[in-house]
C-alpha positions as CSV (number, residue, x, y, z in Angstrom):
1,M,41.7,56.7,148.8
2,N,38.7,55.1,147.8
3,A,36.8,51.6,149.2
4,Q,38.8,49.4,146.6
5,E,42.3,50.9,147.7
6,R,41.8,50.7,151.4
7,I,41.0,47.2,151.1
8,A,43.6,46.5,148.9
9,A,46.1,48.3,151.5
10,A,44.6,46.1,154.1
11,I,45.1,42.8,152.6
12,Q,48.6,44.1,151.7
13,L,49.3,45.0,155.0
14,E,49.8,48.2,154.6
15,M,48.5,51.6,156.4
16,A,45.5,53.4,154.1
17,D,44.2,56.7,154.8
18,R,42.0,55.5,157.6
19,V,41.0,51.8,158.8
20,P,38.6,50.4,156.5
21,V,35.1,49.4,157.8
22,G,33.1,46.5,156.8
23,P,30.5,44.9,159.2
24,W,28.8,41.5,158.3
25,L,25.6,42.3,157.0
26,D,22.6,39.7,157.1
27,H,19.3,40.0,158.7
28,F,19.9,43.2,160.6
29,A,19.3,45.0,157.3
30,A,15.9,43.7,157.1
31,T,15.6,45.0,160.8
32,Y,16.8,48.6,160.0
33,A,15.2,48.9,156.5
34,G,11.8,48.1,158.0
35,I,11.1,44.9,156.1
36,S,10.1,41.3,157.3
37,K,12.7,38.6,157.4
38,Q,10.5,36.7,155.0
39,A,10.8,39.5,152.4
40,F,14.4,39.9,153.1
41,I,15.1,35.9,152.1
42,E,12.8,35.7,149.5
43,D,12.9,39.1,147.4
44,D,16.6,39.8,145.8
45,R,15.2,43.3,145.3
46,Q,14.3,44.3,148.7
47,R,17.4,42.5,150.3
48,I,20.2,44.2,148.2
49,A,18.0,47.6,148.7
50,A,18.2,47.3,152.6
51,V,21.6,46.2,152.5
52,L,22.3,49.6,150.4
53,K,20.4,51.6,152.8
54,T,22.1,50.1,155.9
55,M,25.4,50.7,154.7
56,T,25.2,54.1,153.4
57,E,23.0,55.3,156.3
58,L,25.3,53.8,159.0
59,G,28.5,53.9,157.3
60,P,30.0,54.6,154.9
61,W,31.5,51.4,154.7
62,D,34.2,50.1,152.7
63,I,33.2,46.5,152.1
64,T,29.9,44.4,153.0
65,Y,28.4,41.2,152.1
66,A,25.2,41.5,149.9
67,G,23.2,39.3,152.2
68,E,23.6,36.3,150.0
69,N,24.0,34.0,152.5
70,V,20.3,34.2,153.7
71,S,18.8,34.5,150.4
72,R,16.6,31.7,149.9
73,T,18.5,30.1,146.6
74,M,21.7,30.0,148.8
75,L,19.7,28.5,151.9
76,L,18.2,25.9,149.8
77,G,21.8,24.3,149.1
78,A,22.3,23.8,153.0
79,P,22.5,20.3,154.0
80,A,19.8,20.4,156.6
81,R,16.0,21.5,156.9
82,V,15.2,25.2,157.1
83,R,12.1,26.6,158.8
84,W,11.1,29.6,156.9
85,P,10.0,32.9,158.0
86,G,6.4,33.4,156.9
87,H,5.8,29.9,156.6
88,D,7.0,27.6,159.3
89,L,7.8,30.8,161.7
90,P,6.4,34.2,161.9
91,A,7.3,36.4,159.0
92,D,9.7,38.7,161.1
93,E,11.5,35.6,162.6
94,I,15.1,34.5,161.6
95,H,15.0,31.2,159.6
96,Q,16.4,28.4,161.5
97,F,18.0,25.1,160.7
98,E,17.2,21.8,162.0
99,E,20.2,19.1,161.6
100,F,19.2,15.7,161.2
101,E,21.0,12.5,159.2
102,L,20.2,13.8,155.7
103,L,23.6,12.4,154.6
104,T,24.6,8.9,155.2
105,P,27.9,7.0,155.1
106,E,26.9,6.1,151.7
107,D,27.3,9.5,150.5
108,Y,31.0,9.5,150.9
109,D,31.3,6.7,148.4
110,L,28.8,8.7,146.1
111,L,30.7,11.4,146.1
112,I,33.9,9.7,145.6
113,N,32.6,7.2,142.6
114,S,30.2,9.9,141.2
115,G,31.4,13.1,141.6
116,L,29.8,16.4,142.9
117,S,27.2,17.0,140.7
118,K,25.4,13.7,141.1
119,F,26.2,14.0,144.9
120,M,24.4,17.5,145.1
121,R,21.8,16.2,142.6
122,S,21.1,13.3,145.2
123,M,21.1,15.5,148.1
124,T,18.8,17.9,146.9
125,K,16.3,15.6,145.7
126,R,16.2,13.9,149.1
127,L,15.8,17.3,150.7
128,H,13.6,19.4,148.5
129,P,11.9,17.0,145.9
130,E,9.7,19.9,144.7
131,V,13.0,21.4,142.8
132,G,13.9,19.4,139.8
133,F,17.8,19.5,138.2
134,L,16.4,21.9,135.4
135,S,14.6,24.6,137.7
136,G,17.1,24.4,140.4
137,L,19.9,25.1,137.7
138,T,17.9,28.0,136.4
139,M,17.4,29.4,139.7
140,L,21.0,29.4,140.5
141,L,22.1,30.7,137.2
142,R,19.4,33.5,137.7
143,F,20.4,34.2,141.3
144,T,24.4,34.4,140.1
145,L,23.3,37.1,137.4
146,R,21.7,39.0,140.2
147,L,24.5,38.7,142.4
148,K,26.7,40.3,139.6
149,K,24.4,43.4,139.2
150,Q,24.3,43.5,142.9
151,A,28.1,43.9,143.0
152,R,27.8,46.8,140.7
153,M,25.4,48.5,143.0
154,I,27.3,48.0,145.9
155,E,30.4,49.5,144.3
156,R,28.5,52.5,142.9
157,A,27.4,53.3,146.5
158,G,31.1,53.5,147.3
159,A,31.8,50.0,148.9
160,V,33.2,46.7,147.2
161,P,31.4,43.3,147.7
162,A,33.1,41.2,150.1
163,A,33.1,38.1,148.6
164,G,32.6,36.5,144.6
165,F,31.4,33.2,146.3
166,L,30.7,31.6,149.5
167,H,32.6,28.5,149.7
168,P,31.3,26.2,152.6
169,G,34.8,25.3,153.3
170,P,36.4,21.9,153.6
171,L,34.3,18.8,153.5
172,F,34.0,18.3,157.2
173,E,32.2,21.8,157.6
174,F,29.4,20.7,155.1
175,F,29.0,17.0,156.3
176,S,28.9,17.7,159.7
177,I,25.8,19.8,159.0
178,G,24.4,17.0,156.6
179,R,25.2,14.3,158.8
180,S,24.8,16.0,162.1
181,M,27.6,17.2,164.4
182,N,27.5,13.8,166.7
183,L,27.5,11.2,164.0
184,M,30.4,13.2,162.1
185,C,32.4,13.3,164.9
186,M,32.1,9.5,165.2
187,D,32.9,9.2,161.4
188,L,36.3,10.8,162.4
189,Y,37.1,7.6,164.3
190,D,35.1,5.0,162.1
191,R,35.5,6.5,158.5
192,P,38.6,8.7,158.3
193,E,39.7,7.3,155.1
194,R,36.3,8.0,153.4
195,I,36.5,11.6,154.9
196,R,39.9,11.9,153.4
197,E,39.0,10.9,150.0
198,A,35.6,12.5,149.8
199,G,37.4,15.5,151.1
200,K,39.7,15.6,148.3
201,I,36.9,15.2,145.5
202,W,34.9,17.9,147.2
203,A,37.8,20.6,147.2
204,R,38.9,19.8,143.8
205,S,35.4,20.0,142.3
206,L,33.9,22.9,144.1
207,T,37.0,25.2,144.3
208,P,37.2,25.8,140.5
209,I,33.5,26.7,140.5
210,A,34.1,29.3,143.3
211,I,37.2,30.8,141.5
212,R,35.1,30.9,137.9
213,T,32.1,32.4,139.8
214,A,33.9,34.8,141.5
215,R,35.9,35.7,138.1
216,F,32.3,36.1,136.5
217,L,31.0,38.2,139.3
218,K,34.1,40.2,139.1
219,V,35.1,40.2,142.8
220,P,38.3,38.8,143.5
221,R,37.7,37.5,147.0
222,I,36.4,34.1,148.1
223,F,34.8,33.1,151.4
224,I,35.8,29.9,153.2
225,G,33.6,28.8,156.0
226,L,35.8,27.4,159.0
227,S,33.6,26.8,162.3
228,R,32.9,23.3,162.8
229,S,36.4,22.2,162.0
230,S,38.0,24.4,164.7
231,P,39.8,23.3,168.0
232,S,36.7,24.0,169.9
233,M,34.7,21.3,167.9
234,I,37.8,18.7,166.7
235,S,41.5,17.7,167.8
236,P,43.8,19.5,166.2
237,A,45.2,15.9,165.0
238,H,41.8,15.2,163.0
239,F,42.1,18.7,161.7
240,E,45.5,18.2,160.3
241,E,44.8,15.0,159.1
242,L,41.2,15.1,157.6
243,V,40.7,18.8,157.1
244,L,43.8,20.9,156.6
245,P,44.7,18.9,153.2
246,G,41.4,20.2,151.6
247,L,42.0,23.6,153.0
248,D,45.4,23.9,151.2
249,Y,44.0,23.0,147.9
250,M,41.4,25.6,148.1
251,V,43.6,28.2,149.4
252,R,46.5,27.6,147.3
253,S,44.1,27.5,144.2
254,I,42.2,30.6,144.9
255,I,45.8,32.6,145.5
256,D,47.1,30.8,142.3
257,A,44.0,32.6,140.4
258,G,44.8,36.0,141.9
259,M,42.2,36.0,144.5
260,T,42.0,36.4,148.0
261,P,40.7,33.7,150.5
262,I,38.7,34.9,153.2
263,F,38.7,32.6,156.1
264,H,35.5,33.1,158.1
265,C,36.4,31.4,161.4
266,D,33.6,31.1,164.1
267,T,34.5,29.7,167.3
268,N,37.7,29.9,169.4
269,W,40.6,29.2,166.7
270,L,43.4,30.4,169.3
271,R,45.1,27.0,169.6
272,S,45.3,26.7,165.8
273,L,45.9,30.3,164.3
274,H,49.4,28.9,164.2
275,V,48.3,27.0,160.9
276,F,47.2,29.8,158.9
277,L,51.1,31.0,158.8
278,R,51.8,28.1,156.5
279,Y,49.9,30.4,153.6
280,P,51.6,33.1,151.8
281,K,52.2,36.5,153.3
282,A,49.9,39.3,152.7
283,K,47.4,37.2,150.5
284,C,44.6,36.6,153.0
285,I,42.0,37.8,155.4
286,I,40.8,36.1,158.8
287,E,37.3,37.1,160.0
288,L,37.2,36.4,163.5
289,D,33.8,36.4,165.5
290,G,34.4,37.4,169.1
291,A,35.2,33.9,170.4
292,T,38.8,34.1,169.4
293,D,40.8,36.7,171.2
294,I,41.7,39.1,168.2
295,I,44.3,40.9,170.5
296,K,46.1,37.5,170.9
297,A,45.4,36.7,167.2
298,K,47.2,40.2,166.0
299,E,50.4,38.5,168.3
300,I,50.4,35.5,165.9
301,L,49.1,36.8,162.7
302,G,49.8,40.4,162.6
303,G,52.5,41.4,159.9
304,H,51.4,38.1,158.1
305,M,47.6,38.1,157.2
306,C,44.8,40.9,157.2
307,L,42.6,40.7,160.2
308,K,39.1,41.2,160.3
309,G,36.7,42.0,163.3
310,D,35.5,41.6,165.9
311,V,32.9,44.0,167.7
312,P,31.0,41.3,169.4
313,A,27.0,40.6,168.8
314,Y,26.2,41.4,172.7
315,L,28.1,44.9,172.5
316,L,26.1,45.7,169.5
317,A,22.7,44.5,170.6
318,F,23.0,45.7,174.3
319,A,25.9,48.2,175.1
320,S,25.8,51.7,175.2
321,K,27.0,53.5,172.1
322,D,30.0,54.7,174.2
323,E,31.0,51.2,175.0
324,V,30.8,50.2,171.7
325,L,33.2,53.2,170.6
326,A,35.5,52.2,173.1
327,Y,35.8,48.7,172.1
328,C,36.3,50.1,168.5
329,K,39.1,52.5,169.7
330,R,41.1,49.7,171.3
331,L,40.9,47.4,168.0
332,I,42.2,50.4,165.9
333,Q,45.0,51.4,168.0
334,E,46.1,47.6,169.0
335,V,44.9,45.4,166.0
336,G,45.2,48.0,163.5
337,R,48.4,49.3,164.5
338,G,50.8,49.0,161.6
339,G,48.0,48.2,158.7
340,G,46.5,44.6,157.7
341,F,43.2,45.4,159.7
342,I,39.6,45.9,158.7
343,L,37.1,47.2,161.6
344,S,34.1,44.7,161.3
345,S,31.7,43.0,163.5
346,G,32.3,39.9,165.3
347,C,30.3,37.3,162.6
348,S,26.8,39.1,161.7
349,I,25.4,42.1,163.2
350,P,22.8,40.5,165.3
351,A,19.1,41.5,164.0
352,N,18.3,43.0,167.2
353,A,21.5,45.4,167.1
354,K,21.0,48.9,168.1
355,P,21.7,51.5,165.0
356,E,23.4,53.7,167.1
357,N,25.8,51.1,167.9
358,V,26.4,49.7,164.6
359,R,27.0,53.5,163.5
360,A,29.8,53.7,165.9
361,L,32.2,51.4,164.0
362,A,32.3,54.1,160.9
363,E,32.6,57.2,163.5
364,A,35.3,55.2,165.4
365,A,37.3,54.6,162.0
366,F,37.1,58.3,161.3
367,E,37.9,59.3,164.7
368,W,40.9,57.2,165.5
369,G,41.6,55.2,162.4
370,A,43.2,57.9,160.4
371,A,46.8,57.1,159.3
């Protein structure tokens, strides 16, 4: 089987010839390739070259992100100040976010009454006044064209690109950065109706863009960010009332378009994993980051959706290779039993991971993951 067939089998909850492998790759690729974090963020050519070098030399991998989440173009869309390596930080430091009240309560009304485009233009003008509307649009279009070329490069190297669009997730995920988490949690009580109404516009406006972009890139999977709306952050009642309606719209629209939603669930989701059973069987991937017990997640979601994870960052950075191999073996034998599993890192591979520990994921899949 090739990589595309293995990933398709995992999504369909079937056994492949071996467990597919796909760690989350961003700044570690810069470390491994010997380039600065500044170059990795700012130079698309150096970034994809580092990704390809890492995935082939430490793999083979079946699926990989292209480091697009740490590209300068993508980071400019974040509703927070970015401290840039080579500018605000040493050139080989990881970028940092500074949350502050960029978005105000009036921004709910701006989104509701004027739509996504005017809201995003207003936000970008406040945060990056040097980026004009036309120059920003040109930057985004060029970046999208480069992503399409990069997707084909990943395929020629023997893997599949993970996602055709990185959807920030329901409104709460985005606004809780732009408002700051403290103020957003106050809004849950002070402005629930504004969150609800703005959430509808957000989901119904951004999701079609995600689908069109994924079609253009010919990558039929869409990432959905889910971390700040987890039960570690807000109550299940607030989640069901103010987050779930928008998430439902996104997921069903993506599935109806013939694509696969990828739930990227940072933090501990164990109390709310049952929520994902509402979505059609064998149509989704859920990525876990090590905070959620993936063995228990298998008990809840196994046989319903593909699980992806979950070698923790601390093991990749500080453990011995044998410890990583033992952890992977357990994942393969317990979570991978019966299919529906992709062996991966728990969220990103840390920038200071040991290369031999990263290589251990592919070695484990070949050693214990064969059908």
